[in-house]
C-alpha positions in Angstrom: 33.7 8.1 -8.0 31.2 4.9 -8.2 27.5 5.3 -8.1 25.3 4.6 -5.1 22.9 2.2 -5.0 19.5 3.6 -4.7 17.9 3.6 -1.7 14.7 1.2 -0.7 11.2 2.4 -2.5 8.9 3.5 0.1 6.4 0.7 0.1 3.0 0.8 -1.1 -0.2 -0.7 1.3 -1.7 -2.4 -0.8 1.2 -4.1 -2.2 2.6 -5.0 0.8 -0.8 -6.4 2.0 -0.2 -8.3 -0.8 3.5 -9.5 0.0 1.8 -10.6 3.3 -1.2 -12.3 1.8 1.5 -14.4 0.2 3.8 -14.9 2.8 1.9 -14.9 6.4 1.6 -19.5 5.8 5.8 -19.5 4.6 6.1 -16.8 7.9 4.1 -18.9 10.4 6.0 -22.1 9.3 9.3 -20.5 10.6 8.3 -17.2 13.2 5.5 -19.4 14.2 2.2 -17.3 14.7 4.6 -14.2 16.4 5.2 -12.6 12.7 7.9 -11.2 14.8 11.0 -10.7 16.5 12.5 -12.9 19.4 13.5 -11.2 22.9 16.5 -13.2 25.1 17.3 -11.8 28.3 20.7 -13.6 27.8 22.4 -14.8 24.1 22.5 -17.9 25.3 19.3 -18.2 26.7 17.4 -22.3 26.3 14.3 -20.0 25.6 13.4 -21.0 22.1 12.1 -18.8 19.2 8.1 -19.6 20.3 8.4 -18.3 23.9 10.9 -15.1 22.8 8.6 -13.5 19.9 5.7 -13.7 23.0 8.5 -12.5 25.3 8.8 -9.2 23.0 4.7 -8.8 22.9 5.4 -8.6 26.6 7.6 -6.3 27.0 5.5 -4.0 25.0 2.3 -4.8 26.7 4.1 -4.2 29.8 4.7 -0.3 29.1 0.9 0.1 27.5 -0.3 0.7 31.4 -3.6 -1.1 30.4 -6.0 -3.3 32.0 -9.6 -5.0 31.8 -11.6 -2.5 29.9 -8.6 -0.7 28.3 -9.2 -0.5 24.6 -6.2 -1.0 22.7 -5.6 -0.7 18.3 -2.7 -3.7 17.2 -1.7 -1.4 14.3 -0.4 -4.2 12.3 -1.5 -7.5 13.9 -0.2 -9.9 11.8 -2.3 -13.1 12.4 -3.4 -12.3 15.3 -1.5 -14.1 18.4 -0.1 -10.4 19.9 -3.3 -9.2 19.9 -4.9 -12.0 21.7 -2.1 -12.3 24.4 -2.5 -8.8 25.4 -6.2 -9.3 26.1 -5.7 -12.8 27.6 -3.2 -11.0 29.9 -5.1 -7.8 30.7 -8.3 -8.1 30.4 -8.8 -5.3 27.6 -10.7 -5.3 24.5 -8.5 -5.2 21.5 -9.2 -3.7 18.3 -5.9 -5.4 15.5 -5.6 -3.6 11.5 -3.5 -5.5 8.8 -3.6 -4.2 5.6 -3.7 -7.8 4.1 -7.3 -9.7 3.8 -5.1 -13.0 4.7 -3.7 -11.9 7.7 -7.3 -10.7 9.0 -9.5 -13.7 8.1 -6.3 -15.6 9.9 -6.4 -14.1 13.0 -10.2 -13.4 13.0 -10.3 -17.4 13.0 -8.0 -17.5 16.0 -9.5 -15.2 17.8 -13.2 -17.3 17.7 -10.9 -20.3 18.3 -9.6 -19.0 21.1 -12.7 -17.5 22.9 -12.0 -14.4 22.5 -14.3 -13.3 20.0 -16.0 -11.0 21.8 -12.9 -9.0 22.7 -10.8 -9.2 20.5 -11.6 -8.3 16.6 -9.9 -7.8 13.4 -10.4 -5.4 10.4 -8.8 -4.6 7.2 -7.5 -1.2 7.1 -4.4 1.4 6.5 -3.2 2.9 9.9 -2.2 6.0 7.3 -6.1 6.9 7.3 -7.5 5.2 10.1 -11.4 4.1 10.2 -11.8 5.2 14.1 -13.3 8.3 16.1 -11.0 10.5 17.7 -10.3 9.2 21.4 -11.3 5.6 20.6 -8.9 4.0 22.0 -6.9 4.0 25.9 -3.2 2.7 24.2 -1.7 1.4 20.6 0.4 -1.0 20.0 2.6 -1.7 16.8 4.9 -4.4 16.6 7.6 -4.2 13.4 5.1 -2.5 11.5 6.2 0.8 10.8 8.4 -0.3 8.9 6.2 -1.0 6.3 4.3 2.1 6.2 5.8 4.9 3.6 4.8 8.1 5.7 5.6 7.5 9.8 4.4 11.0 10.2 1.4 10.6 9.0 0.7 7.2 11.1 2.3 8.7 14.3 -0.2 11.8 13.5 -3.3 9.4 12.9 -2.7 7.7 16.7 -2.6 10.5 18.3 -6.0 12.2 16.6 -7.6 8.6 18.0 -5.6 8.1 21.2 -7.0 9.5 24.1 -5.7 12.1 26.5 -3.0 9.9 28.2 -3.6 7.5 26.2 0.2 5.6 25.0 1.5 4.4 22.5 4.7 1.8 22.0 6.4 0.3 18.9 9.5 -1.0 17.8 11.0 -0.1 14.3 14.2 -0.9 12.2 17.1 1.8 12.2 20.4 2.5 12.0 22.9 2.4 15.1 26.1 3.5 13.2 26.7 4.2 9.3 26.4 0.8 7.7 29.7 -0.4 5.7 29.9 -1.0 1.9 29.8 -5.0 3.1 27.2 -5.0 4.6 25.0 -2.8 2.4 24.0 -5.1 0.0 22.3 -7.6 2.3 20.2 -4.7 4.1 19.1 -3.4 1.3 18.2 -6.2 -0.3 16.3 -7.0 3.0 14.6 -3.9 2.8 13.5 -4.2 -0.5 12.1 -7.4 -0.2 10.2 -6.7 2.3 9.2 -3.4 1.3 10.4 -1.7 4.5 12.4 1.3 5.3 14.7 2.1 8.1 15.4 5.6 10.5 17.9 7.4 12.6 17.1 7.1 16.4 17.0 10.9 16.8 14.3 10.5 13.9 12.1 9.8 16.5 11.8 13.1 19.2 11.2 15.3 16.2 8.1 13.2 15.0 7.2 12.4 17.8 6.2 16.3 18.8 5.1 16.9 15.6 2.3 14.8 15.9 1.4 16.0 19.2 2.7 12.6 21.3 5.1 13.2 24.0 8.2 11.3 24.0 8.2 9.0 26.7 11.2 6.4 25.9 14.2 5.1 23.4 15.7 1.9 23.5 18.1 -0.1 21.5 17.1 -3.5 22.2 19.1 -5.1 19.1 21.2 -6.9 21.2 18.2 -9.0 22.6 15.9 -9.5 19.2 17.7 -8.8 15.9 20.9 -11.4 16.3 19.6 -14.1 18.1 16.5 -14.0 15.6 17.8 -14.1 12.5 20.6 -16.9 13.8 17.0 -18.9 14.7 15.4 -18.4 11.4 18.5 -19.3 9.5 18.5 -22.4 11.3 14.8 -23.1 10.5 14.7 -22.6 7.0 18.4 -24.3 6.2 16.8 -27.3 8.0 13.3 -27.3 6.1 13.7 -25.4 2.9 13.4 -28.3 0.6 9.8 -28.7 2.4 9.0 -25.3 2.6 9.9 -24.7 -1.2 7.3 -27.9 -1.9 4.9 -26.2 0.4 5.2 -22.6 0.3 6.8 -21.6 -3.4 10.7 -21.6 -3.9 10.7 -17.6 -5.0 9.3 -17.1 -1.3 12.1 -19.3 0.5 14.4 -18.5 -1.7 13.9 -14.3 -0.6 13.6 -15.4 3.1 17.6 -15.5 3.5 18.0 -14.5 7.3 21.4 -15.4 7.3 22.6 -12.5 5.5 22.0 -10.1 8.4 23.6 -12.0 11.2 27.0 -10.3 10.9 25.3 -6.7 10.2 25.7 -5.0 13.8 24.7 -1.6 12.6 21.3 -2.7 11.6 19.2 -1.8 14.5 16.4 -2.4 16.6 14.9 0.6 18.3 11.5 0.7 21.1 9.9 3.4 21.1 7.2 5.1 23.5 5.1 7.6 23.4 2.3 9.3 25.2 -0.6 11.8 24.0 -1.0 14.9 26.3 -3.5 15.3 28.8 -6.3 13.5 30.5 
């Protein structure tokens, strides 16, 4: 019997931070300032990737149920564009955290440049050990960040602790929509390994949330409007400027960032999760 390949190792927070210290510039050159997937209403929508990534931020923000004066925690803030967009659209105050020094530095500069430094702040912190008092936030958003965290249950317990009663959590995660066939597994395992990520089963979330002290509210598969089109767009961008990207950001990083391998793995999914901390 053939030996099964070992599953990807659990991410180590400091190593994830160093990865994004190196990857931030390349990611911005390909994805834009939003380091997450796009959202399109239809497969043939003419909306460009940069606008589609804002659309995913908006889709999640609308589920936070926030407004002027609300306190929001952006868990894994990237280079700050989602936090700034949330603050601008809703009037909320946003605190973003990242394990990457470079992302915090870049996000802080962006907030100052946009004139929002009084309402949007960034700091380096580990989501598994949040440096905030209980009940500090009205809402928490995690855009494709929990994928990098080695213990989802611990992160969710921390989220429940810092949320006020009635506060809401909205996150996206990678999940296995169906058993991944042998033909697609090498691409998925490489993607997870090289970007220090793990994935879950959709049915894992209700008990994870319940054990953390959160009420499950919504679980939606958004793979169709997000993953395939983003992988295709990224592949075109990288292939169209590979030589310049390699010169600017290093051949090793450009070589490992190969989204074309993932475009046909339909079993690899994108999950939207919404939860509420009980009480008022």
